[in-house]
N, CA, C and O atoms as a GROMACS GRO file, in nm:
protein
  520
    1UNK      N    1  10.529  12.244   9.206
    1UNK     CA    2  10.549  12.103   9.234
    1UNK      C    3  10.441  12.024   9.162
    1UNK      O    4  10.325  12.065   9.160
    2UNK      N    5  10.478  11.913   9.103
    2UNK     CA    6  10.380  11.829   9.033
    2UNK      C    7  10.300  11.747   9.134
    2UNK      O    8  10.342  11.725   9.247
    3UNK      N    9  10.183  11.703   9.089
    3UNK     CA   10  10.100  11.620   9.177
    3UNK      C   11  10.173  11.491   9.213
    3UNK      O   12  10.160  11.442   9.325
    4UNK      N   13  10.249  11.436   9.119
    4UNK     CA   14  10.323  11.314   9.147
    4UNK      C   15  10.426  11.338   9.257
    4UNK      O   16  10.448  11.250   9.341
    5UNK      N   17  10.488  11.454   9.258
    5UNK     CA   18  10.585  11.486   9.363
    5UNK      C   19  10.519  11.494   9.499
    5UNK      O   20  10.579  11.457   9.600
    6UNK      N   21  10.395  11.543   9.505
    6UNK     CA   22  10.322  11.544   9.632
    6UNK      C   23  10.305  11.402   9.684
    6UNK      O   24  10.324  11.375   9.802
    7UNK      N   25  10.269  11.310   9.595
    7UNK     CA   26  10.253  11.170   9.635
    7UNK      C   27  10.388  11.112   9.678
    7UNK      O   28  10.399  11.053   9.786
    8UNK      N   29  10.489  11.129   9.593
    8UNK     CA   30  10.619  11.066   9.618
    8UNK      C   31  10.693  11.125   9.738
    8UNK      O   32  10.751  11.052   9.817
    9UNK      N   33  10.691  11.258   9.751
    9UNK     CA   34  10.770  11.325   9.854
    9UNK      C   35  10.692  11.355   9.982
    9UNK      O   36  10.740  11.328  10.092
   10UNK      N   37  10.572  11.411   9.967
   10UNK     CA   38  10.497  11.459  10.083
   10UNK      C   39  10.408  11.353  10.146
   10UNK      O   40  10.361  11.372  10.258
   11UNK      N   41  10.383  11.245  10.078
   11UNK     CA   42  10.302  11.138  10.136
   11UNK      C   43  10.387  11.013  10.158
   11UNK      O   44  10.429  10.987  10.270
   12UNK      N   45  10.415  10.937  10.053
   12UNK     CA   46  10.491  10.812  10.067
   12UNK      C   47  10.633  10.838  10.116
   12UNK      O   48  10.686  10.761  10.196
   13UNK      N   49  10.694  10.946  10.070
   13UNK     CA   50  10.832  10.978  10.107
   13UNK      C   51  10.854  11.005  10.254
   13UNK      O   52  10.968  11.002  10.302
   14UNK      N   53  10.747  11.032  10.328
   14UNK     CA   54  10.761  11.058  10.471
   14UNK      C   55  10.789  10.931  10.551
   14UNK      O   56  10.838  10.937  10.664
   15UNK      N   57  10.757  10.816  10.492
   15UNK     CA   58  10.769  10.689  10.565
   15UNK      C   59  10.648  10.658  10.650
   15UNK      O   60  10.643  10.553  10.714
   16UNK      N   61  10.547  10.747  10.650
   16UNK     CA   62  10.427  10.726  10.730
   16UNK      C   63  10.304  10.694  10.645
   16UNK      O   64  10.192  10.685  10.696
   17UNK      N   65  10.326  10.677  10.515
   17UNK     CA   66  10.221  10.639  10.421
   17UNK      C   67  10.279  10.528  10.333
   17UNK      O   68  10.389  10.543  10.279
   18UNK      N   69  10.206  10.418  10.319
   18UNK     CA   70  10.254  10.306  10.238
   18UNK      C   71  10.230  10.328  10.090
   18UNK      O   72  10.320  10.311  10.009
   19UNK      N   73  10.108  10.367  10.055
   19UNK     CA   74  10.069  10.397   9.918
   19UNK      C   75   9.972  10.514   9.921
   19UNK      O   76   9.904  10.536  10.020
   20UNK      N   77   9.968  10.588   9.810
   20UNK     CA   78   9.879  10.704   9.808
   20UNK      C   79   9.841  10.742   9.666
   20UNK      O   80   9.906  10.705   9.568
   21UNK      N   81   9.732  10.820   9.658
   21UNK     CA   82   9.690  10.876   9.532
   21UNK      C   83   9.620  11.008   9.556
   21UNK      O   84   9.566  11.034   9.663
   22UNK      N   85   9.621  11.091   9.453
   22UNK     CA   86   9.548  11.218   9.456
   22UNK      C   87   9.451  11.215   9.340
   22UNK      O   88   9.488  11.190   9.225
   23UNK      N   89   9.325  11.242   9.371
   23UNK     CA   90   9.218  11.236   9.272
   23UNK      C   91   9.145  11.369   9.269
   23UNK      O   92   9.139  11.441   9.369
   24UNK      N   93   9.089  11.402   9.153
   24UNK     CA   94   9.011  11.524   9.140
   24UNK      C   95   8.875  11.507   9.203
   24UNK      O   96   8.813  11.401   9.192
   25UNK      N   97   8.827  11.609   9.270
   25UNK     CA   98   8.696  11.603   9.335
   25UNK      C   99   8.584  11.602   9.232
   25UNK      O  100   8.479  11.542   9.256
   26UNK      N  101   8.606  11.667   9.119
   26UNK     CA  102   8.504  11.670   9.014
   26UNK      C  103   8.529  11.557   8.915
   26UNK      O  104   8.613  11.569   8.826
   27UNK      N  105   8.456  11.450   8.931
   27UNK     CA  106   8.470  11.335   8.842
   27UNK      C  107   8.561  11.226   8.893
   27UNK      O  108   8.559  11.115   8.842
   28UNK      N  109   8.642  11.255   8.993
   28UNK     CA  110   8.726  11.153   9.054
   28UNK      C  111   8.844  11.107   8.971
   28UNK      O  112   8.897  10.998   8.994
   29UNK      N  113   8.887  11.187   8.873
   29UNK     CA  114   9.000  11.147   8.789
   29UNK      C  115   9.130  11.142   8.866
   29UNK      O  116   9.153  11.220   8.958
   30UNK      N  117   9.214  11.048   8.828
   30UNK     CA  118   9.345  11.030   8.891
   30UNK      C  119   9.439  11.143   8.850
   30UNK      O  120   9.457  11.169   8.731
   31UNK      N  121   9.501  11.209   8.948
   31UNK     CA  122   9.602  11.311   8.922
   31UNK      C  123   9.742  11.255   8.941
   31UNK      O  124   9.833  11.289   8.865
   32UNK      N  125   9.759  11.168   9.040
   32UNK     CA  126   9.890  11.108   9.066
   32UNK      C  127   9.870  10.992   9.164
   32UNK      O  128   9.777  10.992   9.244
   33UNK      N  129   9.960  10.893   9.156
   33UNK     CA  130   9.951  10.779   9.249
   33UNK      C  131  10.085  10.709   9.260
   33UNK      O  132  10.168  10.716   9.169
   34UNK      N  133  10.106  10.643   9.372
   34UNK     CA  134  10.225  10.562   9.389
   34UNK      C  135  10.208  10.434   9.306
   34UNK      O  136  10.096  10.396   9.275
   35UNK      N  137  10.318  10.369   9.271
   35UNK     CA  138  10.310  10.248   9.188
   35UNK      C  139  10.220  10.141   9.251
   35UNK      O  140  10.231  10.111   9.370
   36UNK      N  141  10.132  10.087   9.170
   36UNK     CA  142  10.044   9.980   9.216
   36UNK      C  143   9.923  10.025   9.294
   36UNK      O  144   9.842   9.942   9.336
   37UNK      N  145   9.908  10.155   9.315
   37UNK     CA  146   9.794  10.206   9.392
   37UNK      C  147   9.680  10.240   9.296
   37UNK      O  148   9.697  10.317   9.202
   38UNK      N  149   9.565  10.179   9.322
   38UNK     CA  150   9.449  10.202   9.237
   38UNK      C  151   9.324  10.215   9.322
   38UNK      O  152   9.300  10.135   9.412
   39UNK      N  153   9.246  10.315   9.292
   39UNK     CA  154   9.112  10.327   9.349
   39UNK      C  155   9.017  10.323   9.230
   39UNK      O  156   9.027  10.406   9.139
   40UNK      N  157   8.927  10.228   9.231
   40UNK     CA  158   8.834  10.210   9.119
   40UNK      C  159   8.738  10.328   9.110
   40UNK      O  160   8.710  10.392   9.211
   41UNK      N  161   8.688  10.359   8.990
   41UNK     CA  162   8.595  10.472   8.974
   41UNK      C  163   8.474  10.465   9.067
   41UNK      O  164   8.432  10.568   9.121
   42UNK      N  165   8.417  10.347   9.086
   42UNK     CA  166   8.301  10.336   9.175
   42UNK      C  167   8.340  10.361   9.320
   42UNK      O  168   8.259  10.409   9.399
   43UNK      N  169   8.465  10.328   9.357
   43UNK     CA  170   8.513  10.354   9.493
   43UNK      C  171   8.534  10.503   9.516
   43UNK      O  172   8.504  10.554   9.624
   44UNK      N  173   8.587  10.572   9.416
   44UNK     CA  174   8.603  10.718   9.427
   44UNK      C  175   8.466  10.783   9.442
   44UNK      O  176   8.449  10.874   9.524
   45UNK      N  177   8.368  10.738   9.365
   45UNK     CA  178   8.233  10.794   9.376
   45UNK      C  179   8.176  10.769   9.515
   45UNK      O  180   8.108  10.855   9.571
   46UNK      N  181   8.203  10.651   9.571
   46UNK     CA  182   8.159  10.618   9.707
   46UNK      C  183   8.222  10.715   9.808
   46UNK      O  184   8.155  10.759   9.901
   47UNK      N  185   8.350  10.747   9.788
   47UNK     CA  186   8.420  10.840   9.877
   47UNK      C  187   8.361  10.981   9.863
   47UNK      O  188   8.332  11.047   9.963
   48UNK      N  189   8.344  11.026   9.740
   48UNK     CA  190   8.289  11.160   9.716
   48UNK      C  191   8.151  11.172   9.781
   48UNK      O  192   8.122  11.272   9.846
   49UNK      N  193   8.068  11.070   9.763
   49UNK     CA  194   7.935  11.069   9.826
   49UNK      C  195   7.947  11.067   9.978
   49UNK      O  196   7.867  11.129  10.048
   50UNK      N  197   8.046  10.995  10.028
   50UNK     CA  198   8.066  10.984  10.172
   50UNK      C  199   8.097  11.116  10.241
   50UNK      O  200   8.065  11.133  10.359
   51UNK      N  201   8.158  11.208  10.170
   51UNK     CA  202   8.185  11.339  10.229
   51UNK      C  203   8.056  11.416  10.255
   51UNK      O  204   8.045  11.488  10.354
   52UNK      N  205   7.958  11.402  10.167
   52UNK     CA  206   7.831  11.476  10.184
   52UNK      C  207   7.725  11.393  10.256
   52UNK      O  208   7.632  11.448  10.313
   53UNK      N  209   7.738  11.259  10.253
   53UNK     CA  210   7.644  11.170  10.319
   53UNK      C  211   7.723  11.061  10.392
   53UNK      O  212   7.727  10.947  10.347
   54UNK      N  213   7.784  11.095  10.504
   54UNK     CA  214   7.872  10.999  10.571
   54UNK      C  215   7.800  10.877  10.629
   54UNK      O  216   7.866  10.776  10.655
   55UNK      N  217   7.669  10.884  10.649
   55UNK     CA  218   7.598  10.769  10.705
   55UNK      C  219   7.613  10.644  10.618
   55UNK      O  220   7.620  10.533  10.670
   56UNK      N  221   7.617  10.662  10.487
   56UNK     CA  222   7.628  10.549  10.395
   56UNK      C  223   7.759  10.473  10.416
   56UNK      O  224   7.758  10.350  10.424
   57UNK      N  225   7.872  10.546  10.424
   57UNK     CA  226   7.998  10.475  10.442
   57UNK      C  227   8.022  10.433  10.586
   57UNK      O  228   8.102  10.343  10.613
   58UNK      N  229   7.955  10.498  10.678
   58UNK     CA  230   7.961  10.450  10.817
   58UNK      C  231   7.896  10.312  10.826
   58UNK      O  232   7.943  10.226  10.901
   59UNK      N  233   7.790  10.292  10.751
   59UNK     CA  234   7.717  10.164  10.754
   59UNK      C  235   7.787  10.056  10.671
   59UNK      O  236   7.794   9.941  10.713
   60UNK      N  237   7.838  10.093  10.553
   60UNK     CA  238   7.891   9.992  10.461
   60UNK      C  239   8.042   9.985  10.453
   60UNK      O  240   8.096   9.894  10.391
   61UNK      N  241   8.112  10.079  10.514
   61UNK     CA  242   8.258  10.081  10.508
   61UNK      C  243   8.310  10.156  10.388
   61UNK      O  244   8.234  10.205  10.304
   62UNK      N  245   8.442  10.164  10.381
   62UNK     CA  246   8.512  10.231  10.272
   62UNK      C  247   8.581  10.122  10.190
   62UNK      O  248   8.640  10.030  10.246
   63UNK      N  249   8.573  10.133  10.059
   63UNK     CA  250   8.636  10.035   9.971
   63UNK      C  251   8.748  10.102   9.892
   63UNK      O  252   8.727  10.202   9.824
   64UNK      N  253   8.868  10.044   9.901
   64UNK     CA  254   8.984  10.091   9.826
   64UNK      C  255   9.046   9.971   9.757
   64UNK      O  256   9.091   9.877   9.823
   65UNK      N  257   9.047   9.974   9.624
   65UNK     CA  258   9.101   9.865   9.543
   65UNK      C  259   9.044   9.729   9.584
   65UNK      O  260   9.117   9.630   9.592
   66UNK      N  261   8.916   9.726   9.610
   66UNK     CA  262   8.847   9.601   9.644
   66UNK      C  263   8.856   9.560   9.789
   66UNK      O  264   8.794   9.461   9.829
   67UNK      N  265   8.932   9.632   9.869
   67UNK     CA  266   8.944   9.601  10.012
   67UNK      C  267   8.847   9.688  10.090
   67UNK      O  268   8.840   9.809  10.070
   68UNK      N  269   8.773   9.624  10.179
   68UNK     CA  270   8.677   9.698  10.262
   68UNK      C  271   8.742   9.734  10.395
   68UNK      O  272   8.799   9.650  10.463
   69UNK      N  273   8.731   9.863  10.430
   69UNK     CA  274   8.781   9.915  10.557
   69UNK      C  275   8.664   9.958  10.643
   69UNK      O  276   8.568  10.017  10.593
   70UNK      N  277   8.669   9.928  10.772
   70UNK     CA  278   8.571   9.974  10.868
   70UNK      C  279   8.586  10.125  10.884
   70UNK      O  280   8.696  10.173  10.909
   71UNK      N  281   8.478  10.198  10.870
   71UNK     CA  282   8.483  10.343  10.882
   71UNK      C  283   8.494  10.383  11.029
   71UNK      O  284   8.409  10.349  11.110
   72UNK      N  285   8.601  10.456  11.061
   72UNK     CA  286   8.622  10.505  11.197
   72UNK      C  287   8.573  10.648  11.213
   72UNK      O  288   8.524  10.686  11.319
   73UNK      N  289   8.586  10.726  11.107
   73UNK     CA  290   8.545  10.867  11.109
   73UNK      C  291   8.503  10.906  10.968
   73UNK      O  292   8.565  10.865  10.870
   74UNK      N  293   8.398  10.983  10.960
   74UNK     CA  294   8.355  11.035  10.830
   74UNK      C  295   8.284  11.168  10.853
   74UNK      O  296   8.184  11.175  10.924
   75UNK      N  297   8.338  11.273  10.792
   75UNK     CA  298   8.273  11.404  10.795
   75UNK      C  299   8.297  11.472  10.661
   75UNK      O  300   8.340  11.407  10.566
   76UNK      N  301   8.270  11.600  10.653
   76UNK     CA  302   8.280  11.669  10.524
   76UNK      C  303   8.424  11.700  10.481
   76UNK      O  304   8.444  11.753  10.372
   77UNK      N  305   8.523  11.667  10.563
   77UNK     CA  306   8.663  11.688  10.528
   77UNK      C  307   8.743  11.558  10.526
   77UNK      O  308   8.824  11.537  10.436
   78UNK      N  309   8.722  11.471  10.625
   78UNK     CA  310   8.809  11.355  10.645
   78UNK      C  311   8.730  11.226  10.661
   78UNK      O  312   8.622  11.224  10.720
   79UNK      N  313   8.788  11.119  10.607
   79UNK     CA  314   8.733  10.985  10.624
   79UNK      C  315   8.850  10.895  10.664
   79UNK      O  316   8.952  10.890  10.595
   80UNK      N  317   8.834  10.824  10.775
   80UNK     CA  318   8.938  10.732  10.821
   80UNK      C  319   8.877  10.592  10.828
   80UNK      O  320   8.762  10.575  10.868
   81UNK      N  321   8.957  10.493  10.789
   81UNK     CA  322   8.911  10.355  10.795
   81UNK      C  323   9.022  10.263  10.840
   81UNK      O  324   9.140  10.297  10.836
   82UNK      N  325   8.981  10.144  10.884
   82UNK     CA  326   9.076  10.048  10.939
   82UNK      C  327   9.037   9.907  10.899
   82UNK      O  328   8.918   9.874  10.894
   83UNK      N  329   9.137   9.825  10.870
   83UNK     CA  330   9.117   9.681  10.850
   83UNK      C  331   9.233   9.611  10.919
   83UNK      O  332   9.346   9.614  10.871
   84UNK      N  333   9.203   9.549  11.031
   84UNK     CA  334   9.310   9.488  11.111
   84UNK      C  335   9.406   9.595  11.158
   84UNK      O  336   9.366   9.694  11.219
   85UNK      N  337   9.536   9.574  11.129
   85UNK     CA  338   9.638   9.671  11.169
   85UNK      C  339   9.671   9.769  11.057
   85UNK      O  340   9.764   9.849  11.071
   86UNK      N  341   9.597   9.764  10.947
   86UNK     CA  342   9.619   9.856  10.836
   86UNK      C  343   9.503   9.953  10.826
   86UNK      O  344   9.400   9.935  10.891
   87UNK      N  345   9.520  10.057  10.745
   87UNK     CA  346   9.410  10.151  10.735
   87UNK      C  347   9.424  10.248  10.622
   87UNK      O  348   9.519  10.243  10.543
   88UNK      N  349   9.327  10.340  10.615
   88UNK     CA  350   9.321  10.441  10.511
   88UNK      C  351   9.285  10.576  10.573
   88UNK      O  352   9.205  10.584  10.666
   89UNK      N  353   9.346  10.680  10.519
   89UNK     CA  354   9.315  10.817  10.558
   89UNK      C  355   9.284  10.893  10.430
   89UNK      O  356   9.365  10.897  10.338
   90UNK      N  357   9.166  10.953  10.424
   90UNK     CA  358   9.120  11.025  10.306
   90UNK      C  359   9.083  11.166  10.349
   90UNK      O  360   9.004  11.184  10.442
   91UNK      N  361   9.139  11.266  10.281
   91UNK     CA  362   9.111  11.405  10.315
   91UNK      C  363   9.077  11.480  10.187
   91UNK      O  364   9.141  11.460  10.083
   92UNK      N  365   8.977  11.567  10.196
   92UNK     CA  366   8.927  11.640  10.080
   92UNK      C  367   8.958  11.788  10.092
   92UNK      O  368   8.948  11.848  10.199
   93UNK      N  369   8.996  11.846   9.978
   93UNK     CA  370   8.996  11.991   9.962
   93UNK      C  371   8.894  12.019   9.851
   93UNK      O  372   8.832  11.925   9.801
   94UNK      N  373   8.876  12.141   9.813
   94UNK     CA  374   8.779  12.172   9.708
   94UNK      C  375   8.811  12.102   9.577
   94UNK      O  376   8.721  12.055   9.508
   95UNK      N  377   8.938  12.095   9.543
   95UNK     CA  378   8.976  12.040   9.413
   95UNK      C  379   9.032  11.900   9.416
   95UNK      O  380   9.034  11.833   9.313
   96UNK      N  381   9.077  11.853   9.530
   96UNK     CA  382   9.147  11.725   9.535
   96UNK      C  383   9.101  11.638   9.651
   96UNK      O  384   9.052  11.686   9.754
   97UNK      N  385   9.117  11.507   9.631
   97UNK     CA  386   9.097  11.409   9.737
   97UNK      C  387   9.230  11.336   9.755
   97UNK      O  388   9.282  11.277   9.660
   98UNK      N  389   9.284  11.340   9.876
   98UNK     CA  390   9.407  11.270   9.909
   98UNK      C  391   9.369  11.137   9.972
   98UNK      O  392   9.297  11.133  10.071
   99UNK      N  393   9.418  11.028   9.915
   99UNK     CA  394   9.389  10.894   9.966
   99UNK      C  395   9.521  10.829  10.002
   99UNK      O  396   9.610  10.816   9.918
  100UNK      N  397   9.536  10.788  10.128
  100UNK     CA  398   9.662  10.730  10.174
  100UNK      C  399   9.636  10.603  10.253
  100UNK      O  400   9.546  10.598  10.337
  101UNK      N  401   9.715  10.501  10.226
  101UNK     CA  402   9.709  10.376  10.301
  101UNK      C  403   9.830  10.365  10.393
  101UNK      O  404   9.938  10.417  10.362
  102UNK      N  405   9.811  10.298  10.506
  102UNK     CA  406   9.924  10.267  10.593
  102UNK      C  407   9.918  10.120  10.628
  102UNK      O  408   9.811  10.059  10.632
  103UNK      N  409  10.037  10.062  10.656
  103UNK     CA  410  10.043   9.921  10.691
  103UNK      C  411  10.061   9.904  10.841
  103UNK      O  412  10.053  10.001  10.918
  104UNK      N  413  10.085   9.779  10.883
  104UNK     CA  414  10.092   9.749  11.026
  104UNK      C  415  10.218   9.802  11.094
  104UNK      O  416  10.228   9.796  11.217
  105UNK      N  417  10.313   9.854  11.017
  105UNK     CA  418  10.435   9.910  11.076
  105UNK      C  419  10.423  10.060  11.103
  105UNK      O  420  10.513  10.120  11.160
  106UNK      N  421  10.311  10.119  11.062
  106UNK     CA  422  10.290  10.264  11.074
  106UNK      C  423  10.177  10.291  11.173
  106UNK      O  424  10.071  10.228  11.167
  107UNK      N  425  10.199  10.383  11.263
  107UNK     CA  426  10.095  10.424  11.357
  107UNK      C  427   9.988  10.503  11.281
  107UNK      O  428  10.022  10.592  11.203
  108UNK      N  429   9.860  10.472  11.302
  108UNK     CA  430   9.754  10.544  11.231
  108UNK      C  431   9.763  10.695  11.246
  108UNK      O  432   9.741  10.768  11.149
  109UNK      N  433   9.795  10.743  11.365
  109UNK     CA  434   9.804  10.887  11.388
  109UNK      C  435   9.914  10.954  11.308
  109UNK      O  436   9.902  11.070  11.269
  110UNK      N  437  10.023  10.881  11.282
  110UNK     CA  438  10.132  10.937  11.202
  110UNK      C  439  10.088  10.956  11.057
  110UNK      O  440  10.118  11.058  10.996
  111UNK      N  441  10.017  10.858  11.003
  111UNK     CA  442   9.965  10.870  10.867
  111UNK      C  443   9.864  10.985  10.859
  111UNK      O  444   9.869  11.067  10.768
  112UNK      N  445   9.775  10.989  10.955
  112UNK     CA  446   9.672  11.093  10.956
  112UNK      C  447   9.735  11.232  10.959
  112UNK      O  448   9.691  11.322  10.887
  113UNK      N  449   9.838  11.250  11.042
  113UNK     CA  450   9.904  11.381  11.052
  113UNK      C  451   9.964  11.422  10.918
  113UNK      O  452   9.950  11.537  10.876
  114UNK      N  453  10.030  11.329  10.850
  114UNK     CA  454  10.093  11.360  10.721
  114UNK      C  455   9.988  11.402  10.619
  114UNK      O  456  10.006  11.502  10.548
  115UNK      N  457   9.879  11.328  10.610
  115UNK     CA  458   9.776  11.357  10.509
  115UNK      C  459   9.702  11.486  10.543
  115UNK      O  460   9.679  11.570  10.456
  116UNK      N  461   9.665  11.502  10.668
  116UNK     CA  462   9.595  11.626  10.708
  116UNK      C  463   9.686  11.748  10.691
  116UNK      O  464   9.638  11.854  10.650
  117UNK      N  465   9.816  11.734  10.720
  117UNK     CA  466   9.908  11.846  10.702
  117UNK      C  467   9.923  11.885  10.555
  117UNK      O  468   9.930  12.003  10.523
  118UNK      N  469   9.927  11.785  10.465
  118UNK     CA  470   9.935  11.817  10.323
  118UNK      C  471   9.806  11.885  10.278
  118UNK      O  472   9.811  11.980  10.200
  119UNK      N  473   9.692  11.839  10.326
  119UNK     CA  474   9.565  11.905  10.293
  119UNK      C  475   9.566  12.049  10.343
  119UNK      O  476   9.524  12.140  10.271
  120UNK      N  477   9.614  12.070  10.465
  120UNK     CA  478   9.623  12.206  10.518
  120UNK      C  479   9.713  12.294  10.431
  120UNK      O  480   9.683  12.411  10.407
  121UNK      N  481   9.824  12.237  10.385
  121UNK     CA  482   9.914  12.313  10.297
  121UNK      C  483   9.842  12.350  10.168
  121UNK      O  484   9.848  12.465  10.124
  122UNK      N  485   9.775  12.253  10.106
  122UNK     CA  486   9.703  12.281   9.981
  122UNK      C  487   9.597  12.389  10.004
  122UNK      O  488   9.575  12.474   9.918
  123UNK      N  489   9.532  12.384  10.118
  123UNK     CA  490   9.434  12.487  10.151
  123UNK      C  491   9.503  12.624  10.161
  123UNK      O  492   9.450  12.724  10.114
  124UNK      N  493   9.621  12.626  10.220
  124UNK     CA  494   9.692  12.754  10.239
  124UNK      C  495   9.738  12.815  10.108
  124UNK      O  496   9.762  12.936  10.101
  125UNK      N  497   9.752  12.733  10.004
  125UNK     CA  498   9.792  12.785   9.872
  125UNK      C  499   9.673  12.786   9.776
  125UNK      O  500   9.688  12.770   9.655
  126UNK      N  501   9.554  12.805   9.834
  126UNK     CA  502   9.429  12.825   9.761
  126UNK      C  503   9.359  12.699   9.711
  126UNK      O  504   9.266  12.710   9.632
  127UNK      N  505   9.401  12.581   9.753
  127UNK     CA  506   9.321  12.461   9.730
  127UNK      C  507   9.230  12.448   9.851
  127UNK      O  508   9.247  12.358   9.934
  128UNK      N  509   9.133  12.540   9.861
  128UNK     CA  510   9.054  12.562   9.982
  128UNK      C  511   8.962  12.445  10.010
  128UNK      O  512   8.897  12.393   9.918
  129UNK      N  513   8.956  12.403  10.135
  129UNK     CA  514   8.864  12.298  10.177
  129UNK      C  515   8.724  12.356  10.187
  129UNK      O  516   8.705  12.474  10.217
  130UNK      N  517   8.626  12.272  10.162
  130UNK     CA  518   8.485  12.314  10.175
  130UNK      C  519   8.441  12.316  10.318
  130UNK      O  520   8.326  12.349  10.347
   0.00000   0.00000   0.00000
């Protein structure tokens, strides 16, 4: 399956993710994204740093395409953020970072389950989480 198919079918296609992208953990390069979804290079670096030093993004929030989200959770695998009724779920494996946005029509837990389940699948096929 192509990386774009993971975005289109396993993330956005579920109806529980509004927009999404998959980025490489080494260098933060874009592997696939839904139309109009962009995470700036400095924002990807902020996310990568946040996995190893979550205090920084807990204090300053998470930035996706210029939008600041309040950090709800940050650890070495997952980062969750919220802005009003919308939010972001970010999950890391060794090779990839899954970034997913949800809007006010989607329950945060539904988005989180979809993204975490895809990360678990990637881990099961040797995209091992750290």
